[in-house]
C-alpha positions in Angstrom: -59.5 -60.6 -22.2 -60.1 -60.4 -18.4 -63.6 -61.7 -18.9 -62.3 -64.5 -21.1 -59.9 -65.5 -18.3 -62.7 -65.7 -15.8 -64.8 -67.7 -18.2 -62.0 -70.2 -18.7 -61.3 -70.5 -15.0 -64.8 -71.8 -14.5 -64.0 -74.8 -16.8 -60.7 -75.8 -15.3 -62.0 -78.4 -12.8 -63.9 -80.2 -15.6 -60.9 -80.0 -17.9 -58.7 -81.5 -15.2 -61.2 -84.3 -14.5 -61.4 -85.2 -18.2 -57.7 -84.9 -18.6 -57.1 -87.2 -15.7 -59.4 -89.8 -17.2 -57.8 -89.5 -20.6 -54.2 -89.5 -19.4 -54.5 -91.8 -16.4 -51.8 -90.0 -14.6 -51.9 -86.9 -12.5 -48.7 -85.4 -14.0 -49.6 -86.0 -17.6 -53.2 -84.7 -16.9 -51.8 -81.5 -15.5 -49.6 -81.1 -18.5 -52.5 -81.7 -20.8 -54.6 -79.1 -19.1 -51.7 -76.6 -19.2 -51.2 -77.2 -22.9 -54.9 -76.9 -23.5 -55.1 -73.5 -21.7 -52.0 -72.3 -23.4 -53.5 -73.0 -26.8 -56.9 -71.6 -25.8 -55.3 -68.3 -24.7 -53.1 -68.2 -27.8 -56.1 -68.9 -30.1 -58.5 -66.6 -28.2 -59.1 -64.6 -31.4 -60.6 -67.8 -33.0 -63.3 -68.3 -30.3 -66.8 -67.1 -31.4 -68.5 -65.4 -28.5 -71.9 -66.9 -29.5 -70.4 -70.5 -29.2 -70.1 -72.8 -26.3 -66.8 -72.1 -24.6 -66.8 -75.5 -22.8 -67.2 -77.4 -26.1 -64.4 -75.2 -27.6 -62.0 -76.0 -24.7 -62.8 -79.7 -24.8 -62.2 -79.7 -28.6 -58.8 -78.1 -28.0 -58.0 -80.7 -25.3 -59.1 -83.6 -27.5 -56.8 -82.3 -30.3 -53.9 -81.7 -28.0 -54.3 -85.2 -26.5 -54.6 -86.9 -29.9 -51.6 -85.1 -31.3 -49.6 -86.2 -28.2 -50.7 -89.8 -28.6 -49.7 -89.7 -32.3 -46.4 -88.1 -31.5 -45.5 -90.7 -28.8 -46.9 -93.8 -30.6 -43.5 -94.4 -32.2 -41.8 -94.8 -28.8 -43.0 -97.0 -25.9 -44.5 -95.1 -23.0 -43.4 -95.9 -19.5 -45.6 -94.8 -16.7 -44.0 -94.1 -13.3 -45.5 -96.0 -10.3 -47.3 -93.8 -8.0 -47.0 -94.5 -4.3 -50.8 -94.1 -3.7 -51.5 -97.0 -6.1 -49.5 -99.3 -4.0 -51.4 -98.5 -0.7 -53.8 -101.2 0.4 -57.1 -99.7 1.5 -58.0 -100.7 5.1 -61.1 -98.6 5.8 -64.6 -100.0 5.5 -65.0 -98.1 2.2 -62.3 -100.1 0.5 -64.8 -101.7 -1.9 -65.5 -98.2 -3.4 -61.8 -97.7 -4.1 -61.5 -101.2 -5.7 -64.5 -100.5 -7.9 -63.1 -97.2 -9.0 -59.8 -98.9 -9.8 -61.6 -101.7 -11.7 -63.6 -99.1 -13.7 -60.4 -97.2 -14.4 -58.7 -100.4 -15.6 -61.7 -101.4 -17.7 -61.8 -97.9 -19.4 -58.1 -98.5 -20.3 -59.2 -101.7 -22.2 -61.5 -99.7 -24.4 -60.4 -98.1 -27.7 -59.5 -94.5 -27.5 -62.5 -93.5 -29.5 -65.0 -95.4 -27.2 -63.2 -94.1 -24.1 -63.4 -90.5 -25.2 -67.2 -90.7 -26.0 -67.9 -92.5 -22.7 -66.0 -89.9 -20.7 -67.6 -87.0 -22.4 -71.1 -88.3 -22.2 -71.0 -90.1 -18.9 -68.5 -88.1 -16.8 -68.9 -84.7 -18.3 -72.6 -85.1 -19.0 -72.3 -83.6 -22.5 -75.1 -84.0 -25.1 -74.4 -86.2 -28.1 -74.3 -83.1 -30.4 -71.6 -81.5 -28.3 -69.5 -84.6 -28.3 -69.9 -84.9 -32.1 -68.7 -81.4 -32.5 -65.8 -81.8 -30.1 -64.6 -85.0 -31.7 -65.4 -83.8 -35.2 -67.4 -87.0 -36.0 -71.0 -87.5 -37.2 -73.7 -87.8 -34.5 -74.4 -91.5 -35.5 -70.7 -92.3 -34.9 -71.0 -90.9 -31.4 -74.1 -93.0 -30.6 -72.4 -96.1 -32.1 -69.2 -95.6 -30.2 -71.1 -95.0 -27.0 -73.3 -98.1 -27.4 -70.4 -100.3 -28.2 -68.2 -98.8 -25.5 -70.9 -99.2 -22.8 -71.5 -102.8 -23.8 -67.8 -103.6 -23.8 -67.4 -101.9 -20.4 -70.3 -104.0 -19.1 -68.6 -107.2 -20.3 -65.2 -106.3 -18.9 -66.7 -105.3 -15.5 -68.8 -108.5 -15.3 -65.6 -110.5 -15.7 -66.7 -112.0 -19.0 -64.4 -112.5 -21.9 -64.4 -109.6 -24.3 -65.4 -111.0 -27.7 -62.8 -110.9 -30.4 -63.5 -109.2 -33.6 -64.6 -111.5 -36.4 -62.7 -111.4 -39.7 -65.1 -110.9 -42.5 -63.9 -112.0 -46.0 
């Protein structure tokens, strides 16, 4: 069990980064990581030693996040204003901060499915096969969501109008 604890500790920074990108809020991200780790330790007996621990942890986090979204979808979610989002950058690197804010906002415009795939492939540098396993979807679905998500992100970032879905009869 002690070895398992050390192995999990190595993945906490990546879990926190992905949780922050999913939740969009530091407090909710920390709660998501804590819930993920709690479930991982509780389900330790289900982890196969010959499998990828990182993929297993990200699968747990994905499931915890989706369950939370489903649970909270009935009631509106209010996000507290964070003081650091109200600060106006004054340094010469302010363009970097604005671009990060724009990317964060653009990611929020994507569907949950596209955002998850983009974050796992782009931010976490996971292989398509790993992402398919984590999200429990076919490999082709991962590639399709990634392609559509990247294209929509490009359009949003370019300031272009996001095309509406056509209704097919």
